[in-house]
C-alpha distance (Angstrom), angle and dihedral (degrees) to the residues before:
residue distance angle dihedral
M1 . . .
S2 3.76 . .
G3 3.77 123.7 .
L4 3.82 92.2 -106.2
I5 3.76 119.2 123.1
C6 3.76 127.2 -158.7
G7 3.79 107.3 -96.9
R8 3.75 127.3 -161.7
P9 3.78 113.8 -67.2
S10 3.76 121.6 -116.3
I11 3.82 105.2 -111.9
T12 3.79 124.0 -169.8
A13 3.78 116.3 -179.1
S14 3.78 137.8 167.9
A15 3.79 135.3 153.0
N16 3.83 88.6 -82.0
Y17 3.80 106.5 31.2
L18 3.82 142.8 42.0
L19 3.82 126.4 -171.4
I20 3.80 124.1 175.1
N21 3.79 112.5 -177.5
Q22 3.83 115.7 -177.2
Y23 3.80 120.5 -175.4
G24 3.75 132.1 176.7
F25 3.78 105.4 26.5
V26 3.79 111.9 157.2
V27 3.80 115.7 -106.9
P28 3.81 134.4 -173.9
S29 3.79 121.5 -91.1
G30 3.81 111.1 -81.5
Y31 3.81 94.7 26.9
V32 3.81 112.7 140.9
G33 3.80 104.8 -128.8
N34 3.78 139.5 131.4
L35 3.84 95.1 -72.4
P36 3.81 131.5 8.0
G37 3.80 107.1 -77.8
S38 3.81 93.6 6.4
G39 3.80 134.9 94.5
H40 3.81 135.7 -159.3
F41 3.80 129.4 -162.4
V42 3.79 136.2 173.9
V43 3.81 133.0 -158.0
M44 3.82 117.3 -167.7
A45 3.78 133.2 174.4
A46 3.80 132.3 171.2
R47 3.78 140.3 144.7
D48 3.81 90.2 -125.1
L49 3.81 103.0 25.6
N50 3.80 108.0 -178.7
A51 3.81 122.4 -175.2
R52 3.81 94.4 -175.2
A53 3.79 121.7 110.1
D54 3.82 90.9 -147.8
P55 3.84 110.8 63.1
A56 3.83 89.6 -165.3
L57 3.82 90.4 70.4
P58 3.82 122.1 79.8
P59 3.81 108.1 -79.9
T60 3.79 122.1 -109.0
P61 3.81 125.8 179.0
I62 3.83 93.4 -151.0
P63 3.82 119.3 66.6
G64 3.80 115.7 -122.5
Y65 3.81 90.1 -117.9
C66 3.85 91.0 65.8
A67 3.83 122.7 90.2
P68 3.82 127.4 -162.0
V69 3.81 117.6 -103.9
P70 3.83 111.5 -143.9
E71 3.81 110.0 -122.5
S72 3.78 127.7 -164.3
P73 2.95 117.9 -143.9
P74 3.82 95.6 29.1
L75 3.80 115.6 -104.3
V76 3.81 119.7 -108.2
I77 3.81 125.9 -171.4
H78 3.81 117.6 -171.7
G79 3.82 90.1 -21.0
N80 3.82 93.5 -50.2
A81 3.81 127.7 112.5
A82 3.80 111.7 -105.5
S83 3.79 134.9 -167.2
M84 3.80 131.6 -149.6
F85 3.82 120.5 -143.0
E86 3.77 133.3 -172.4
C87 3.79 108.9 -145.1
G88 3.79 120.7 -151.5
E89 3.75 125.0 -157.6
D90 3.79 120.3 -56.6
P91 3.82 108.6 -108.4
G92 3.81 89.3 -136.8
P93 3.79 132.3 -146.4
S94 3.82 93.5 -44.3
A95 3.83 89.1 72.6
P96 3.82 119.7 87.8
L97 3.82 110.6 -85.3
A98 3.82 90.1 -111.3
D99 3.83 88.2 61.6
Q100 3.81 97.0 46.6
Y101 3.80 119.8 106.0
M102 3.79 137.1 168.6
E103 3.79 109.9 -73.0
T104 3.81 95.9 -146.8
V105 3.82 94.2 104.9
S106 3.81 98.2 33.7
G107 3.82 108.5 141.1
H108 3.83 93.0 11.2
E109 3.79 139.1 129.8
L110 3.83 102.0 -128.7
I111 3.79 133.4 -168.6
E112 3.81 120.2 -163.9
W113 3.80 134.0 -172.6
R114 3.82 138.1 159.4
Q115 3.77 119.5 -124.7
D116 3.80 126.4 175.7
G117 3.82 90.8 -15.5
V118 3.82 92.9 -50.8
T119 3.81 124.1 116.0
C120 3.81 108.6 -137.2
Q121 3.81 127.9 -167.4
V122 3.80 135.3 -178.5
S123 3.79 121.0 -176.4
F124 3.81 140.8 173.5
H125 3.80 125.1 -157.2
G126 3.81 115.2 -113.7
H127 3.79 132.3 48.0
S128 3.80 110.2 -99.3
T129 3.78 142.3 114.4
V130 3.82 87.3 -114.3
N131 3.82 90.6 60.5
Q132 3.81 91.6 46.0
N133 3.81 88.5 52.4
L134 3.82 91.6 46.3
A135 3.81 91.2 50.8
L136 3.80 90.1 49.4
A137 3.82 93.0 47.6
V138 3.81 93.2 49.0
A139 3.83 91.4 45.7
Q140 3.81 90.5 51.8
S141 3.82 89.2 49.6
T142 3.81 95.2 54.5
R143 3.77 123.2 104.0
M144 3.79 125.7 -155.9
V145 3.81 110.9 -123.9
V146 3.79 118.6 -172.3
P147 3.81 114.3 -146.9
P148 3.82 114.7 -116.0
G149 3.79 112.4 -87.0
Q150 3.82 94.4 22.0
């Protein structure tokens, strides 16, 4: 293992949006992550989750560089249908604005489901069955918490 330690995650939260972005957790040798010996995962949730860079375009929670992964049997998270996606690399700012998306999940295995009107996503960097299984396990371990007064 590398000498990296798991630092504090970057957490952005408001009444309408949650983003947990964790870089640099130590992983076993051979793990497919963002760097050798290092992992990266993201948890996002929002009522109107939009992956587009241009807010004037119709919103979509899944970046255009992500493709569905067929699952059999179908995925279910907390009684809700879920979908797995394999996300390629973000084309970056050189792409036309209509083709630009957030880069947070670029290169990730991503699972998405809707629960109580909220779009929820969990993703792990690196294309592998292990990361699909990690995303599924973390998604199944989540719990919806409604802010006070909502």
